[in-house]
C-alpha positions as CSV (number, residue, x, y, z in Angstrom):
1,M,87.4,134.4,161.4
2,R,88.3,132.0,158.8
3,V,88.2,133.6,155.4
4,A,88.6,132.7,151.8
5,V,89.0,134.4,148.7
6,V,87.6,133.2,145.2
7,I,89.0,134.6,141.9
8,P,86.8,134.0,138.7
9,S,89.7,133.3,135.6
10,Y,89.3,133.4,132.4
11,R,92.1,134.8,129.8
12,V,93.7,136.6,133.3
13,T,97.1,134.4,132.9
14,H,99.1,137.6,132.4
15,Q,97.7,139.2,135.4
16,I,96.7,136.5,137.9
17,L,100.0,135.5,139.6
18,G,100.3,139.5,140.3
19,V,97.5,139.3,142.2
20,L,97.7,136.3,144.1
21,K,101.1,137.4,145.3
22,L,99.9,140.6,146.8
23,I,96.6,138.5,149.1
24,G,97.9,138.6,152.6
25,P,98.0,136.3,155.7
26,E,94.9,137.0,156.4
27,V,93.5,135.0,154.0
28,E,93.1,130.9,155.0
29,R,92.6,129.8,151.4
30,V,92.7,131.0,147.9
31,Y,90.3,129.7,145.2
32,V,91.2,130.1,141.3
33,V,88.2,128.7,139.9
34,D,89.2,128.4,135.8
35,D,85.6,129.1,133.5
36,A,86.8,126.7,130.8
37,C,89.5,129.3,130.6
38,P,91.3,128.8,126.6
39,E,94.3,130.3,128.1
40,R,94.3,127.6,130.7
41,T,94.7,129.5,134.0
42,G,94.3,126.8,136.2
43,D,97.4,125.3,134.8
44,W,99.3,128.2,134.6
45,V,98.3,128.7,138.7
46,E,99.3,125.4,139.1
47,T,102.6,125.3,137.7
48,H,104.0,128.8,138.6
49,C,102.3,129.5,142.0
50,T,103.6,128.2,145.1
51,D,101.2,129.5,147.7
52,H,100.0,126.5,149.8
53,R,96.7,128.3,150.3
54,V,96.1,128.2,146.6
55,R,93.3,125.4,144.9
56,V,92.7,125.3,141.3
57,L,88.9,124.7,140.7
58,R,87.8,124.1,137.2
59,H,84.8,124.3,134.7
60,A,84.3,121.6,132.0
61,H,82.3,124.8,130.3
62,N,82.3,128.3,130.5
63,L,79.8,129.4,132.9
64,G,80.7,133.3,133.3
65,V,81.8,135.7,136.0
66,G,78.7,134.7,138.3
67,G,78.9,131.1,137.8
68,A,82.5,130.9,138.7
69,V,82.3,132.9,141.8
70,M,79.3,130.1,142.9
71,T,82.2,127.5,142.4
72,G,84.3,129.4,145.0
73,Y,81.4,129.9,147.7
74,R,80.6,126.4,147.6
75,S,83.8,125.3,148.2
76,A,83.8,127.5,151.1
77,L,81.1,126.9,152.2
78,A,82.2,123.6,152.2
79,E,85.4,124.3,154.0
80,N,84.3,126.2,157.0
81,M,85.0,129.2,156.1
82,D,83.3,132.5,158.1
83,V,83.7,135.2,155.1
84,V,84.6,134.7,151.1
85,V,85.7,137.7,149.3
86,K,85.8,137.5,145.4
87,V,88.7,139.1,143.6
88,D,89.5,139.6,140.0
89,G,92.2,138.2,138.4
90,D,92.8,140.5,135.7
91,G,94.6,143.2,138.1
92,Q,92.2,145.9,138.8
93,M,92.0,145.2,142.1
94,D,94.5,145.7,145.0
95,P,94.0,142.7,147.4
96,R,96.2,144.6,150.0
97,L,92.5,146.2,150.4
98,I,90.8,143.0,151.5
99,P,91.5,143.7,155.3
100,R,89.0,147.3,154.8
101,Y,86.4,144.8,153.4
102,L,86.4,142.4,156.2
103,A,86.4,144.7,159.3
104,P,82.8,145.6,159.1
105,I,81.9,142.2,158.8
106,K,84.5,141.4,161.7
107,R,82.5,144.0,163.8
108,G,79.2,143.0,163.2
109,Q,78.3,146.1,161.1
110,A,77.7,143.9,157.4
111,D,76.5,141.1,156.3
112,Y,78.3,141.7,152.6
113,T,80.8,144.6,151.8
114,K,81.3,146.0,148.5
115,G,84.0,148.2,146.5
116,N,83.1,151.7,145.3
117,R,85.4,153.7,142.6
118,F,83.4,157.0,142.8
119,Y,84.7,158.3,146.6
120,D,87.7,160.0,145.9
121,L,86.8,162.2,142.9
122,E,90.5,162.8,141.7
123,H,90.5,159.4,141.1
124,I,87.6,159.0,139.0
125,R,89.1,161.4,136.3
126,R,91.5,158.4,135.8
127,M,88.8,156.1,134.9
128,P,87.6,156.0,131.5
129,V,84.6,158.2,130.1
130,H,82.7,155.5,128.9
131,R,83.1,153.5,132.4
132,I,82.3,156.5,134.1
133,I,78.7,156.9,132.5
134,G,78.1,153.7,132.0
135,N,78.7,152.7,135.9
136,A,76.7,155.6,136.6
137,M,73.8,154.4,134.2
138,L,73.6,151.1,136.1
139,S,74.1,152.2,139.3
140,I,70.9,154.2,139.2
141,M,68.8,151.4,137.7
142,S,70.2,149.3,140.4
143,K,68.7,151.4,143.3
144,L,65.4,150.7,141.9
145,S,65.9,147.2,141.2
146,T,68.0,146.3,144.5
147,G,66.5,148.5,147.2
148,Y,70.0,149.7,148.6
149,W,69.4,153.9,147.7
150,Q,72.8,154.3,149.6
151,L,74.9,152.1,147.5
152,F,76.6,153.4,144.5
153,D,79.0,151.7,142.1
154,T,76.7,148.6,142.1
155,T,78.8,146.3,139.4
156,N,81.8,146.6,141.2
157,G,83.1,142.8,141.5
158,F,85.8,143.4,144.9
159,T,83.4,142.1,147.8
160,A,83.3,140.2,151.0
161,L,80.0,138.3,151.8
162,H,79.5,136.3,155.1
163,T,79.1,132.8,154.1
164,K,76.3,132.1,157.0
165,L,74.2,133.9,154.2
166,I,74.9,131.5,151.2
167,P,72.4,128.4,151.9
168,S,69.7,131.2,151.9
169,L,70.5,132.7,148.6
170,G,69.5,130.2,146.6
171,L,73.0,130.0,144.3
172,Q,71.0,128.0,141.6
173,K,69.0,131.3,141.1
174,V,71.6,134.1,140.8
175,S,72.5,135.1,137.3
176,Q,75.6,133.9,135.8
177,R,77.1,136.5,134.1
178,Y,77.6,140.1,133.5
179,F,74.5,140.8,135.8
180,F,75.8,138.6,138.5
181,E,76.9,141.5,141.2
182,T,73.6,143.3,141.0
183,D,71.4,139.9,141.3
184,L,73.1,139.3,144.1
185,L,72.5,142.7,145.7
186,F,68.7,141.9,144.9
187,R,68.6,139.1,146.3
188,L,70.6,140.2,149.4
189,N,67.8,142.9,150.2
190,I,65.1,140.0,149.8
191,L,66.9,138.8,152.7
192,R,67.1,142.2,154.6
193,A,70.9,142.0,154.7
194,V,73.0,145.0,155.6
195,V,75.7,145.9,152.5
196,V,78.1,148.6,153.0
197,D,80.3,150.5,150.5
198,I,84.0,150.4,150.6
199,P,86.1,152.8,149.3
200,M,88.7,151.7,146.7
201,H,90.7,152.7,143.5
202,A,90.6,150.6,140.5
203,Q,94.5,150.1,138.1
204,Y,93.5,150.4,134.8
205,G,95.9,148.7,132.4
206,N,96.1,147.1,129.4
207,E,93.2,144.0,130.2
208,Q,90.5,143.7,127.7
209,S,87.0,143.9,129.0
210,H,84.7,140.6,128.2
211,L,81.7,142.7,128.5
212,V,80.2,144.3,125.1
213,A,78.0,147.5,126.3
214,H,75.6,147.4,123.1
215,R,75.2,143.6,123.7
216,V,74.1,143.3,127.4
217,W,71.9,146.9,128.0
218,P,68.9,144.9,126.7
219,E,69.3,142.2,129.3
220,F,70.3,144.9,132.0
221,L,67.1,146.5,131.5
222,F,64.9,143.9,131.6
223,K,66.3,142.1,134.0
224,H,66.7,145.1,136.4
225,L,62.7,145.3,135.5
226,R,62.2,142.2,136.7
227,N,64.0,142.7,139.9
228,F,62.3,146.0,140.5
229,L,58.8,144.6,140.5
230,K,59.7,140.8,142.3
231,R,61.6,143.2,144.9
232,I,58.1,145.1,145.5
233,F,55.7,142.3,145.6
234,Y,57.9,140.6,148.1
235,S,58.7,143.6,150.4
236,Y,55.3,145.2,149.9
237,F,52.6,142.5,149.5
238,L,53.7,139.3,150.2
239,R,56.0,139.6,153.3
240,D,54.5,142.3,154.4
241,M,51.6,145.2,154.5
242,T,52.5,148.7,155.4
243,V,51.2,152.3,154.7
244,A,53.6,152.3,152.0
245,S,51.7,149.3,150.5
246,L,48.6,151.3,150.4
247,L,50.2,154.6,148.8
248,L,51.7,152.6,146.0
249,M,48.4,150.8,145.3
250,A,46.4,153.9,145.3
251,G,48.9,156.1,143.8
252,T,49.5,153.8,141.2
253,L,45.7,153.5,140.4
254,L,45.1,157.5,140.6
255,L,47.9,158.1,137.7
256,G,46.6,155.6,135.9
257,F,43.3,157.0,135.5
258,G,43.9,160.4,135.8
259,T,46.7,159.8,132.9
260,A,44.1,157.7,130.5
261,F,40.9,160.0,131.2
262,G,43.1,162.9,130.2
263,A,44.6,161.2,127.1
264,Y,41.3,160.2,126.1
265,H,39.5,163.4,126.4
266,W,42.4,165.4,125.0
267,I,42.4,162.9,121.9
268,S,38.6,163.4,121.6
269,G,38.7,167.4,121.9
270,I,41.2,167.1,118.7
271,A,39.3,165.4,116.8
272,S,35.7,167.3,117.4
273,G,37.6,170.5,117.5
274,L,35.6,171.4,120.7
275,P,37.3,172.6,123.3
276,T,37.4,170.5,126.9
277,P,35.4,171.4,129.7
278,V,37.3,172.5,133.1
279,G,35.6,170.2,135.1
280,T,36.9,167.4,132.7
281,I,40.3,169.0,132.8
282,M,40.1,169.0,136.8
283,L,38.8,165.4,136.9
284,A,42.0,164.1,135.0
285,A,44.5,166.3,136.5
286,L,43.6,166.0,139.9
287,P,44.1,162.3,140.0
288,T,47.2,162.2,138.5
289,L,48.5,164.9,140.8
290,I,47.7,163.1,143.9
291,G,48.8,159.7,142.4
292,I,52.3,160.8,141.6
293,Q,52.1,162.7,145.4
294,M,51.1,158.9,146.6
295,L,54.0,157.7,144.8
296,L,56.8,160.2,145.7
297,A,55.4,159.4,149.5
298,F,56.4,155.5,148.7
299,L,59.1,156.0,147.4
300,S,60.6,158.3,150.3
301,F,59.5,155.2,152.3
302,D,61.4,152.7,150.3
303,V,64.8,154.9,150.3
304,A,64.4,154.7,154.1
305,N,63.6,151.2,154.6
306,V,67.0,149.7,154.0
307,P,68.2,146.9,156.2
308,N,70.3,148.0,158.9
309,R,70.5,144.7,161.4
310,P,73.2,142.5,159.9
311,L,71.6,138.9,159.5
312,H,74.2,136.9,160.0
313,L,74.2,137.8,163.9
314,D,71.2,136.2,164.2
315,L,71.9,132.9,161.4
316,P,72.7,129.4,162.9
317,D,76.0,128.0,161.4
318,P,75.3,126.9,157.7
319,A,75.3,123.8,156.4
320,V,77.1,122.5,153.5
321,E,74.2,122.5,150.4
């Protein structure tokens, strides 16, 4: 199996050489993507790194981490690599763990593997509190939007992907900035790809995060909602119709009717000062309760509807885009 590593590089001049030194012999090619870095990371690597496997790719304009990874994916596909691993250049991820990420793909058990920093409770305490809270909230939203309910730490950027899936992902549509990892999971679910979590420990030092929480939360909320609606439509109405589709439609209609009907008569009762008849109350309560039960049944189906057969086993060798 031919393995490539892509390292998106932006303001990581002080850490990237240390990351490159830790990449093991299982890797055939390393793409360092200089994402219009003001520190000229690409020049720094070419000057100080003697590893013959390293290739520096440059962007004329900053595209963000997703755009840099997409460039690496395309290069790996062009060189007929089998798996492409994404590692950050800031030293938080240990490249010596790469064989762990490759193992499930080599065994035919996964199409995509990603890190999870929340397996070991002892090491969670070393993570900054604001990162714990932020990642937990983002992971909950990601479960809804991606459909991978068994995964956690969905914004983790230590990943490995079988290159057979790349032509089907629509790289030009994948979010290019901080929403990249979650958006990729959404698109993998649409393809019905198998994704596996890999336990890992992050190494936090003096690196600076370029993600500003209060600026990205509105964007993240909107994109999670958009992907959730698209996933539901693609999976339960466009590609297939199941009992879950009927449960979702009936549950939504009943809950909407019961809520609207009850709210109308509640407001009318307050305005008139007259008690609401029991029959009217029941006519609002029953559809609401039945609608909630149906939506919970749909949610239970969705949680269980996780892809379980790796897609790359049935795909032909990819052609270069």
